[in-house]
C-alpha angles and dihedrals in degrees: 000000000000113000121211123231105251092213092050108024094189092060124074123233109239119228103184099195093044092051096046096042108114124006126344131170123210133198118194151147142206115234122191122228088262091058097254115142106228101178140355129201149183120218133191113209129195116192125193143152119256103188106299093341125087115221124204114191111197126194112190129195112189128206091250091057095257116140128205135179126201134173119205122200114205124192113195127199129204093256093062096259122123144178121229127195141166136168091277097053114086090201130014117273119238122232145166133199116209131162109324099345145063124210123200130176122188145139122237137184108227134176108256119171092345097309137084114259126185111231131179119223131198107190129192119191121194124187108218098180141335092294106029136070124171125202135195119188119189109212127208132185115201087348093302120116110257101173141278141277117224118196137177116200123199129185112239 
C-alpha cells in the first residue's frame, strides 16, 4: 500500500524495496546532450530479498536488438541510505531514499560502440502512484555531460 508523506499529504513516501519487490516492467531511452535519442529499451525486473540484501534482476531488450542482463544488490540501512552494486560497478553506488524520491550515484562500465566505457550516473527516482515510478539519470563521461536516461517503471 502506498503511504503518504505526513509533511506533504499529496505526495507519496517512496519505499524502493517495497516498490521493486516482485515483477516490474520498464520503458526507457538514452538521450544525448543535444536531445538526440540514441537507443530505447524495455526491461523486465524481478526484485526479491536475499537475506538482508535486496536483489534486482534486470533483463533489457534494446531497440537495436541487443540484450543485456544485470543483477543489482542493494543494502539498506535504517536511516534510508543504501549501497547498490552489480558486476559492472567498480565500487558500490551510494543512495538515499527520502520522502517521495530516491537518489543514487554510481559509476558503471557499459558497452558503447563495441568497447567498455566508464560512465557516471546520477539517478533520481520518483514514485508517482502505487504502480508507477519515473527515473531520470544524468550521465557523464570523464566528468563531462553525455546525456540522460529517462525511464518509466510499472508494476506488473
